[in-house]
Biopython code that builds the backbone (N, CA, C, O; Angstrom):
import numpy as np
from Bio.PDB.StructureBuilder import StructureBuilder

atoms = [
    (1, "MET", "N", (-50.245, -18.721, 18.168)),
    (1, "MET", "CA", (-48.719, -18.114, 18.992)),
    (1, "MET", "C", (-48.363, -17.248, 18.326)),
    (1, "MET", "O", (-48.278, -16.130, 18.835)),
    (2, "LEU", "N", (-48.057, -17.426, 17.075)),
    (2, "LEU", "CA", (-47.494, -16.541, 16.127)),
    (2, "LEU", "C", (-48.249, -15.197, 16.157)),
    (2, "LEU", "O", (-47.627, -14.135, 16.138)),
    (3, "LEU", "N", (-49.653, -15.254, 16.206)),
    (3, "LEU", "CA", (-50.279, -14.090, 16.170)),
    (3, "LEU", "C", (-50.084, -13.222, 17.289)),
    (3, "LEU", "O", (-50.164, -12.006, 17.115)),
    (4, "ALA", "N", (-49.714, -13.936, 18.975)),
    (4, "ALA", "CA", (-50.046, -13.522, 20.265)),
    (4, "ALA", "C", (-48.556, -12.814, 19.973)),
    (4, "ALA", "O", (-48.482, -11.669, 20.418)),
    (5, "ALA", "N", (-47.375, -13.304, 19.306)),
    (5, "ALA", "CA", (-46.098, -13.002, 19.666)),
    (5, "ALA", "C", (-45.885, -11.437, 18.832)),
    (5, "ALA", "O", (-45.157, -10.521, 19.217)),
    (6, "ALA", "N", (-46.737, -11.457, 17.614)),
    (6, "ALA", "CA", (-46.883, -10.205, 16.633)),
    (6, "ALA", "C", (-47.301, -8.967, 17.435)),
    (6, "ALA", "O", (-46.788, -7.848, 17.445)),
    (7, "CYS", "N", (-48.681, -9.585, 18.307)),
    (7, "CYS", "CA", (-49.388, -8.586, 19.189)),
    (7, "CYS", "C", (-48.359, -8.006, 20.081)),
    (7, "CYS", "O", (-48.277, -6.788, 20.242)),
    (8, "GLY", "N", (-47.496, -8.933, 20.719)),
    (8, "GLY", "CA", (-46.490, -8.495, 21.776)),
    (8, "GLY", "C", (-45.546, -7.886, 21.204)),
    (8, "GLY", "O", (-44.936, -7.077, 21.904)),
    (9, "THR", "N", (-45.244, -8.010, 20.198)),
    (9, "THR", "CA", (-44.253, -6.712, 19.585)),
    (9, "THR", "C", (-44.548, -5.523, 19.041)),
    (9, "THR", "O", (-43.693, -4.658, 18.849)),
    (10, "LYS", "N", (-45.696, -5.401, 18.774)),
    (10, "LYS", "CA", (-46.209, -4.109, 18.474)),
    (10, "LYS", "C", (-46.375, -3.368, 19.973)),
    (10, "LYS", "O", (-45.905, -2.267, 20.261)),
    (11, "LYS", "N", (-47.119, -4.197, 20.813)),
    (11, "LYS", "CA", (-46.899, -3.614, 22.002)),
    (11, "LYS", "C", (-46.076, -3.206, 22.660)),
    (11, "LYS", "O", (-46.262, -2.344, 23.519)),
    (12, "THR", "N", (-44.477, -3.987, 22.276)),
    (12, "THR", "CA", (-43.188, -3.324, 22.850)),
    (12, "THR", "C", (-42.870, -2.238, 21.987)),
    (12, "THR", "O", (-42.189, -1.291, 22.381)),
    (13, "ALA", "N", (-43.424, -2.339, 20.576)),
    (13, "ALA", "CA", (-42.743, -1.119, 19.926)),
    (13, "ALA", "C", (-43.333, 0.223, 20.331)),
    (13, "ALA", "O", (-42.630, 1.224, 20.463)),
    (14, "VAL", "N", (-44.856, 0.206, 20.553)),
    (14, "VAL", "CA", (-45.424, 1.074, 21.276)),
    (14, "VAL", "C", (-44.962, 1.705, 22.292)),
    (14, "VAL", "O", (-44.705, 2.908, 22.355)),
    (15, "ALA", "N", (-44.812, 0.662, 23.360)),
    (15, "ALA", "CA", (-43.852, 1.222, 24.680)),
    (15, "ALA", "C", (-42.765, 1.745, 24.514)),
    (15, "ALA", "O", (-42.370, 2.592, 25.315)),
    (16, "GLU", "N", (-42.146, 1.431, 23.616)),
    (16, "GLU", "CA", (-40.670, 2.157, 23.306)),
    (16, "GLU", "C", (-40.897, 3.453, 22.985)),
    (16, "GLU", "O", (-40.334, 4.419, 23.500)),
    (17, "THR", "N", (-41.840, 3.479, 22.014)),
    (17, "THR", "CA", (-41.880, 4.775, 21.211)),
    (17, "THR", "C", (-41.804, 6.048, 22.113)),
    (17, "THR", "O", (-40.900, 6.842, 21.853)),
    (18, "PRO", "N", (-42.716, 6.351, 23.219)),
    (18, "PRO", "CA", (-42.133, 7.425, 24.339)),
    (18, "PRO", "C", (-40.700, 7.410, 25.057)),
    (18, "PRO", "O", (-40.288, 8.436, 25.599)),
    (19, "ALA", "N", (-39.976, 6.275, 25.053)),
    (19, "ALA", "CA", (-38.901, 6.513, 25.545)),
    (19, "ALA", "C", (-37.808, 6.808, 24.555)),
    (19, "ALA", "O", (-36.699, 7.294, 24.775)),
    (20, "ALA", "N", (-38.328, 6.427, 23.450)),
    (20, "ALA", "CA", (-37.247, 6.375, 22.173)),
    (20, "ALA", "C", (-37.316, 7.902, 22.123)),
    (20, "ALA", "O", (-36.271, 8.551, 22.084)),
    (21, "GLY", "N", (-38.831, 8.652, 22.125)),
    (21, "GLY", "CA", (-38.735, 10.130, 22.133)),
    (21, "GLY", "C", (-38.143, 10.791, 23.100)),
    (21, "GLY", "O", (-37.574, 11.822, 22.742)),
    (22, "LYS", "N", (-38.095, 10.499, 24.302)),
    (22, "LYS", "CA", (-37.422, 11.405, 25.339)),
    (22, "LYS", "C", (-35.823, 11.388, 25.103)),
    (22, "LYS", "O", (-35.145, 12.385, 25.350)),
    (23, "GLU", "N", (-35.161, 9.956, 24.513)),
    (23, "GLU", "CA", (-34.031, 9.937, 24.100)),
    (23, "GLU", "C", (-33.606, 10.689, 22.785)),
    (23, "GLU", "O", (-32.421, 10.772, 22.462)),
    (24, "THR", "N", (-34.396, 11.110, 22.209)),
    (24, "THR", "CA", (-34.344, 11.808, 21.202)),
    (24, "THR", "C", (-34.040, 13.151, 21.250)),
    (24, "THR", "O", (-33.285, 13.771, 20.501)),
    (25, "LYS", "N", (-35.029, 13.772, 22.689)),
    (25, "LYS", "CA", (-35.011, 15.238, 23.053)),
    (25, "LYS", "C", (-33.877, 14.989, 23.654)),
    (25, "LYS", "O", (-33.021, 15.657, 23.074)),
    (26, "ALA", "N", (-33.284, 14.219, 24.740)),
    (26, "ALA", "CA", (-32.005, 14.374, 25.139)),
    (26, "ALA", "C", (-30.834, 14.638, 24.050)),
    (26, "ALA", "O", (-30.034, 15.545, 24.277)),
    (27, "THR", "N", (-30.730, 13.932, 22.977)),
    (27, "THR", "CA", (-29.907, 13.979, 22.005)),
    (27, "THR", "C", (-30.193, 14.789, 21.083)),
    (27, "THR", "O", (-29.750, 14.478, 19.978)),
    (28, "GLU", "N", (-30.927, 15.956, 21.167)),
    (28, "GLU", "CA", (-31.353, 16.739, 19.964)),
    (28, "GLU", "C", (-30.192, 17.887, 19.986)),
    (28, "GLU", "O", (-30.063, 18.600, 18.991)),
    (29, "LEU", "N", (-29.608, 18.010, 20.770)),
    (29, "LEU", "CA", (-28.429, 19.212, 20.889)),
    (29, "LEU", "C", (-27.671, 19.207, 19.806)),
    (29, "LEU", "O", (-27.150, 18.120, 19.555)),
    (30, "THR", "N", (-27.439, 20.115, 19.062)),
    (30, "THR", "CA", (-26.576, 20.545, 17.672)),
    (30, "THR", "C", (-24.893, 20.703, 18.407)),
    (30, "THR", "O", (-24.560, 21.201, 19.483)),
    (31, "PRO", "N", (-24.206, 20.166, 17.508)),
    (31, "PRO", "CA", (-22.825, 20.291, 18.243)),
    (31, "PRO", "C", (-22.512, 22.047, 18.677)),
    (31, "PRO", "O", (-21.863, 22.247, 19.704)),
    (32, "ALA", "N", (-22.839, 22.854, 18.127)),
    (32, "ALA", "CA", (-22.731, 24.128, 18.892)),
    (32, "ALA", "C", (-23.527, 24.599, 20.352)),
    (32, "ALA", "O", (-23.216, 25.545, 21.076)),
    (33, "LEU", "N", (-24.611, 23.661, 20.528)),
    (33, "LEU", "CA", (-25.172, 23.837, 21.641)),
    (33, "LEU", "C", (-24.727, 22.834, 22.562)),
    (33, "LEU", "O", (-24.923, 22.842, 23.777)),
    (34, "ALA", "N", (-24.057, 21.886, 21.832)),
    (34, "ALA", "CA", (-23.497, 20.955, 23.183)),
    (34, "ALA", "C", (-22.076, 21.660, 23.699)),
    (34, "ALA", "O", (-21.517, 21.546, 24.789)),
    (35, "GLU", "N", (-21.805, 22.208, 22.862)),
    (35, "GLU", "CA", (-20.166, 22.914, 23.259)),
    (35, "GLU", "C", (-21.006, 24.002, 24.310)),
    (35, "GLU", "O", (-20.453, 24.055, 25.409)),
    (36, "GLY", "N", (-22.009, 24.720, 24.215)),
    (36, "GLY", "CA", (-22.550, 25.681, 25.032)),
    (36, "GLY", "C", (-22.889, 24.771, 26.508)),
    (36, "GLY", "O", (-22.505, 25.080, 27.636)),
    (37, "LYS", "N", (-23.367, 24.082, 26.288)),
    (37, "LYS", "CA", (-24.039, 22.925, 27.577)),
    (37, "LYS", "C", (-22.462, 22.983, 28.558)),
    (37, "LYS", "O", (-22.247, 23.369, 29.707)),
    (38, "ASN", "N", (-21.442, 22.338, 27.360)),
    (38, "ASN", "CA", (-20.390, 21.936, 28.187)),
    (38, "ASN", "C", (-19.764, 23.018, 28.666)),
    (38, "ASN", "O", (-19.248, 22.754, 29.752)),
    (39, "LEU", "N", (-19.576, 24.201, 28.299)),
    (39, "LEU", "CA", (-19.250, 25.604, 28.917)),
    (39, "LEU", "C", (-19.739, 25.987, 29.989)),
    (39, "LEU", "O", (-19.102, 26.485, 30.917)),
    (40, "TYR", "N", (-21.276, 25.725, 29.940)),
    (40, "TYR", "CA", (-21.965, 26.235, 31.099)),
    (40, "TYR", "C", (-21.622, 25.504, 32.095)),
    (40, "TYR", "O", (-21.387, 26.102, 33.145)),
    (41, "GLU", "N", (-21.510, 24.241, 32.077)),
    (41, "GLU", "CA", (-21.271, 23.049, 33.177)),
    (41, "GLU", "C", (-20.007, 23.059, 33.651)),
    (41, "GLU", "O", (-19.808, 22.742, 34.824)),
    (42, "ASN", "N", (-19.027, 23.400, 32.865)),
    (42, "ASN", "CA", (-17.558, 23.222, 33.123)),
    (42, "ASN", "C", (-17.113, 24.933, 33.715)),
    (42, "ASN", "O", (-15.998, 25.090, 34.212)),
    (43, "ASN", "N", (-17.957, 25.970, 33.616)),
    (43, "ASN", "CA", (-17.490, 27.314, 33.878)),
    (43, "ASN", "C", (-18.174, 27.816, 35.136)),
    (43, "ASN", "O", (-17.746, 28.491, 36.072)),
    (44, "CYS", "N", (-19.505, 27.226, 34.851)),
    (44, "CYS", "CA", (-20.240, 27.944, 36.060)),
    (44, "CYS", "C", (-20.122, 26.906, 37.573)),
    (44, "CYS", "O", (-20.122, 27.281, 38.746)),
    (45, "ALA", "N", (-20.051, 25.848, 37.148)),
    (45, "ALA", "CA", (-20.268, 24.825, 38.239)),
    (45, "ALA", "C", (-18.742, 25.242, 39.053)),
    (45, "ALA", "O", (-18.703, 24.928, 40.243)),
    (46, "LYS", "N", (-17.717, 25.808, 38.571)),
    (46, "LYS", "CA", (-16.427, 25.729, 39.311)),
    (46, "LYS", "C", (-16.796, 26.856, 40.501)),
    (46, "LYS", "O", (-15.927, 26.975, 41.365)),
    (47, "CYS", "N", (-17.787, 27.550, 40.612)),
    (47, "CYS", "CA", (-18.140, 28.543, 41.668)),
    (47, "CYS", "C", (-19.352, 28.183, 42.419)),
    (47, "CYS", "O", (-19.386, 28.422, 43.627)),
    (48, "HIS", "N", (-20.226, 27.701, 41.901)),
    (48, "HIS", "CA", (-21.534, 27.554, 42.375)),
    (48, "HIS", "C", (-22.313, 26.464, 41.790)),
    (48, "HIS", "O", (-21.924, 25.992, 40.722)),
    (49, "LYS", "N", (-23.448, 25.968, 42.401)),
    (49, "LYS", "CA", (-23.949, 25.065, 41.944)),
    (49, "LYS", "C", (-24.820, 25.358, 40.476)),
    (49, "LYS", "O", (-25.033, 26.555, 40.283)),
    (50, "LEU", "N", (-25.163, 24.749, 39.794)),
    (50, "LEU", "CA", (-25.866, 24.655, 38.456)),
    (50, "LEU", "C", (-27.068, 25.200, 38.756)),
    (50, "LEU", "O", (-27.369, 25.150, 39.948)),
    (51, "PHE", "N", (-28.050, 25.842, 37.819)),
    (51, "PHE", "CA", (-29.314, 26.098, 37.608)),
    (51, "PHE", "C", (-29.773, 25.801, 36.731)),
    (51, "PHE", "O", (-29.146, 26.158, 35.734)),
    (52, "GLU", "N", (-31.041, 25.028, 36.457)),
    (52, "GLU", "CA", (-31.610, 24.326, 35.374)),
    (52, "GLU", "C", (-32.149, 25.591, 34.750)),
    (52, "GLU", "O", (-32.733, 26.491, 35.355)),
    (53, "PRO", "N", (-31.789, 25.525, 33.044)),
    (53, "PRO", "CA", (-32.091, 26.993, 32.263)),
    (53, "PRO", "C", (-33.679, 27.243, 32.594)),
    (53, "PRO", "O", (-34.165, 28.370, 32.490)),
    (54, "LYS", "N", (-34.321, 26.294, 32.934)),
    (54, "LYS", "CA", (-35.751, 26.864, 33.136)),
    (54, "LYS", "C", (-36.203, 27.254, 34.369)),
    (54, "LYS", "O", (-37.404, 27.403, 34.594)),
    (55, "LYS", "N", (-35.269, 27.448, 35.261)),
    (55, "LYS", "CA", (-35.434, 28.019, 36.362)),
    (55, "LYS", "C", (-35.748, 29.586, 36.363)),
    (55, "LYS", "O", (-36.577, 30.129, 37.093)),
    (56, "PHE", "N", (-34.837, 30.291, 35.296)),
    (56, "PHE", "CA", (-35.131, 31.491, 35.289)),
    (56, "PHE", "C", (-35.873, 31.881, 33.543)),
    (56, "PHE", "O", (-35.794, 31.092, 32.601)),
    (57, "THR", "N", (-36.337, 32.818, 33.496)),
    (57, "THR", "CA", (-36.742, 33.399, 31.965)),
    (57, "THR", "C", (-35.819, 34.258, 31.158)),
    (57, "THR", "O", (-35.064, 35.083, 31.672)),
    (58, "LYS", "N", (-35.911, 34.031, 29.861)),
    (58, "LYS", "CA", (-35.034, 34.418, 29.120)),
    (58, "LYS", "C", (-34.529, 35.891, 29.748)),
    (58, "LYS", "O", (-33.352, 36.114, 30.031)),
    (59, "GLU", "N", (-35.645, 36.880, 29.921)),
    (59, "GLU", "CA", (-35.145, 38.308, 30.748)),
    (59, "GLU", "C", (-34.180, 38.156, 31.645)),
    (59, "GLU", "O", (-33.131, 38.798, 31.587)),
    (60, "GLU", "N", (-34.514, 37.071, 32.790)),
    (60, "GLU", "CA", (-33.947, 36.962, 33.650)),
    (60, "GLU", "C", (-32.364, 36.602, 33.639)),
    (60, "GLU", "O", (-31.399, 37.098, 34.220)),
    (61, "TRP", "N", (-32.524, 35.452, 32.665)),
    (61, "TRP", "CA", (-31.161, 34.960, 32.234)),
    (61, "TRP", "C", (-30.102, 35.980, 31.933)),
    (61, "TRP", "O", (-28.965, 36.124, 32.382)),
    (62, "THR", "N", (-30.864, 36.707, 30.963)),
    (62, "THR", "CA", (-29.932, 37.908, 30.535)),
    (62, "THR", "C", (-28.733, 39.041, 31.387)),
    (62, "THR", "O", (-27.567, 39.067, 30.990)),
    (63, "PRO", "N", (-29.042, 39.636, 32.179)),
    (63, "PRO", "CA", (-28.059, 39.988, 33.133)),
    (63, "PRO", "C", (-27.130, 38.919, 33.927)),
    (63, "PRO", "O", (-25.969, 39.154, 34.261)),
    (64, "ILE", "N", (-27.796, 37.760, 34.165)),
    (64, "ILE", "CA", (-27.053, 36.661, 34.953)),
    (64, "ILE", "C", (-25.997, 36.455, 34.031)),
    (64, "ILE", "O", (-24.883, 36.553, 34.547)),
    (65, "LEU", "N", (-26.020, 36.146, 32.570)),
    (65, "LEU", "CA", (-25.234, 35.785, 32.267)),
    (65, "LEU", "C", (-23.854, 36.799, 31.667)),
    (65, "LEU", "O", (-22.701, 36.474, 31.384)),
    (66, "VAL", "N", (-24.509, 38.043, 31.631)),
    (66, "VAL", "CA", (-23.606, 39.016, 31.342)),
    (66, "VAL", "C", (-22.526, 39.316, 32.679)),
    (66, "VAL", "O", (-21.304, 39.459, 32.642)),
    (67, "LYS", "N", (-23.177, 39.342, 33.504)),
    (67, "LYS", "CA", (-22.496, 39.206, 34.957)),
    (67, "LYS", "C", (-21.523, 38.094, 35.299)),
    (67, "LYS", "O", (-20.497, 38.392, 35.912)),
    (68, "MET", "N", (-21.714, 37.074, 35.019)),
    (68, "MET", "CA", (-21.285, 35.915, 35.212)),
    (68, "MET", "C", (-20.207, 35.683, 34.213)),
    (68, "MET", "O", (-19.088, 35.326, 34.583)),
    (69, "GLY", "N", (-20.494, 35.868, 32.997)),
    (69, "GLY", "CA", (-19.329, 36.001, 31.912)),
    (69, "GLY", "C", (-18.249, 36.583, 32.156)),
    (69, "GLY", "O", (-17.165, 36.095, 31.836)),
    (70, "LYS", "N", (-18.411, 38.005, 32.914)),
    (70, "LYS", "CA", (-17.452, 38.874, 33.267)),
    (70, "LYS", "C", (-16.273, 38.378, 34.458)),
    (70, "LYS", "O", (-15.064, 38.585, 34.563)),
    (71, "LYS", "N", (-17.253, 37.640, 35.263)),
    (71, "LYS", "CA", (-16.693, 37.025, 36.774)),
    (71, "LYS", "C", (-15.801, 35.627, 36.349)),
    (71, "LYS", "O", (-14.772, 35.200, 36.871)),
    (72, "ALA", "N", (-16.578, 35.087, 35.217)),
    (72, "ALA", "CA", (-15.912, 33.913, 34.628)),
    (72, "ALA", "C", (-14.835, 34.099, 33.309)),
    (72, "ALA", "O", (-14.618, 33.269, 32.426)),
    (73, "LYS", "N", (-14.227, 35.476, 33.467)),
    (73, "LYS", "CA", (-13.611, 35.883, 32.273)),
    (73, "LYS", "C", (-13.737, 34.917, 30.908)),
    (73, "LYS", "O", (-12.763, 34.324, 30.444)),
    (74, "LEU", "N", (-14.914, 34.857, 30.410)),
    (74, "LEU", "CA", (-15.274, 34.045, 29.186)),
    (74, "LEU", "C", (-15.521, 35.239, 27.986)),
    (74, "LEU", "O", (-16.138, 36.292, 28.148)),
    (75, "ASP", "N", (-14.940, 34.824, 26.896)),
    (75, "ASP", "CA", (-15.200, 35.767, 25.743)),
    (75, "ASP", "C", (-16.337, 35.871, 25.138)),
    (75, "ASP", "O", (-17.270, 35.185, 25.555)),
    (76, "ASP", "N", (-16.509, 36.654, 24.136)),
    (76, "ASP", "CA", (-17.574, 36.759, 23.666)),
    (76, "ASP", "C", (-18.428, 35.669, 22.919)),
    (76, "ASP", "O", (-19.658, 35.614, 22.915)),
    (77, "THR", "N", (-17.495, 34.748, 22.241)),
    (77, "THR", "CA", (-17.864, 33.436, 21.724)),
    (77, "THR", "C", (-18.354, 32.591, 22.449)),
    (77, "THR", "O", (-19.270, 31.860, 22.074)),
    (78, "GLN", "N", (-17.720, 32.537, 23.850)),
    (78, "GLN", "CA", (-18.237, 31.495, 24.742)),
    (78, "GLN", "C", (-19.332, 31.769, 25.214)),
    (78, "GLN", "O", (-20.118, 30.839, 25.397)),
    (79, "MET", "N", (-19.705, 33.067, 25.541)),
    (79, "MET", "CA", (-20.748, 33.689, 26.337)),
    (79, "MET", "C", (-21.965, 33.454, 25.376)),
    (79, "MET", "O", (-22.992, 32.941, 25.821)),
    (80, "ALA", "N", (-21.832, 33.919, 23.734)),
    (80, "ALA", "CA", (-22.773, 33.579, 22.750)),
    (80, "ALA", "C", (-23.272, 31.861, 23.030)),
    (80, "ALA", "O", (-24.418, 31.563, 23.367)),
    (81, "SER", "N", (-22.206, 30.896, 22.821)),
    (81, "SER", "CA", (-22.321, 29.531, 23.047)),
    (81, "SER", "C", (-23.312, 29.452, 24.217)),
    (81, "SER", "O", (-24.432, 28.968, 24.055)),
    (82, "ILE", "N", (-22.864, 29.963, 25.470)),
    (82, "ILE", "CA", (-23.711, 29.427, 26.659)),
    (82, "ILE", "C", (-25.141, 30.099, 26.412)),
    (82, "ILE", "O", (-26.179, 29.443, 26.500)),
    (83, "THR", "N", (-25.118, 31.198, 26.157)),
    (83, "THR", "CA", (-26.573, 31.790, 26.087)),
    (83, "THR", "C", (-27.280, 30.917, 24.771)),
    (83, "THR", "O", (-28.462, 30.623, 24.953)),
    (84, "ASN", "N", (-26.940, 30.673, 24.050)),
    (84, "ASN", "CA", (-27.469, 30.052, 22.953)),
    (84, "ASN", "C", (-28.038, 28.724, 23.491)),
    (84, "ASN", "O", (-29.211, 28.409, 23.294)),
    (85, "TYR", "N", (-27.129, 27.921, 24.210)),
    (85, "TYR", "CA", (-27.484, 26.676, 24.830)),
    (85, "TYR", "C", (-28.842, 26.764, 26.139)),
    (85, "TYR", "O", (-29.599, 25.904, 26.588)),
    (86, "ILE", "N", (-28.676, 28.148, 26.407)),
    (86, "ILE", "CA", (-29.652, 28.045, 27.746)),
    (86, "ILE", "C", (-30.899, 28.674, 26.861)),
    (86, "ILE", "O", (-32.013, 28.175, 27.014)),
    (87, "ASP", "N", (-30.761, 29.495, 26.169)),
    (87, "ASP", "CA", (-32.211, 29.858, 25.199)),
    (87, "ASP", "C", (-32.531, 28.597, 24.649)),
    (87, "ASP", "O", (-33.739, 28.561, 24.415)),
    (88, "SER", "N", (-31.944, 27.523, 24.338)),
    (88, "SER", "CA", (-32.551, 26.553, 23.539)),
    (88, "SER", "C", (-33.334, 25.459, 24.658)),
    (88, "SER", "O", (-34.156, 24.598, 24.342)),
    (89, "GLN", "N", (-32.823, 25.762, 26.058)),
    (89, "GLN", "CA", (-33.552, 25.031, 26.874)),
    (89, "GLN", "C", (-34.820, 25.672, 27.312)),
    (89, "GLN", "O", (-35.603, 24.970, 27.952)),
    (90, "LEU", "N", (-35.091, 26.745, 27.092)),
    (90, "LEU", "CA", (-36.016, 27.951, 27.563)),
    (90, "LEU", "C", (-37.564, 26.973, 27.102)),
    (90, "LEU", "O", (-38.679, 27.467, 27.269)),
]
sb = StructureBuilder()
sb.init_structure("model")
sb.init_model(0)
sb.init_chain("A")
sb.init_seg("    ")
for serial, (resi, resn, name, xyz) in enumerate(atoms, 1):
    if name == "N":
        sb.init_residue(resn, " ", resi, " ")
    sb.init_atom(name, np.array(xyz, "f"), 0.0, 1.0, " ", f" {name:<3s}", serial, name[0])
structure = sb.get_structure()
């Protein structure tokens, strides 16, 4: 029985590895990227739905972010933070 329990433990550890990998990926944001995500979510969602970063390419995001940054009256630092977050998700 101890041997069966040890095998069960190994199976559990293997089964948890992919989930743990997903959790790690979700928490990989640095404090700077987390700030950009927060700015994106809190400023952009005031006027319209949020788009998944992967919905557009980096080249498509550039003019969108410039235009929306002006409308939202975000400063250069805030825009750089949002842009870095979006780029990190592509």
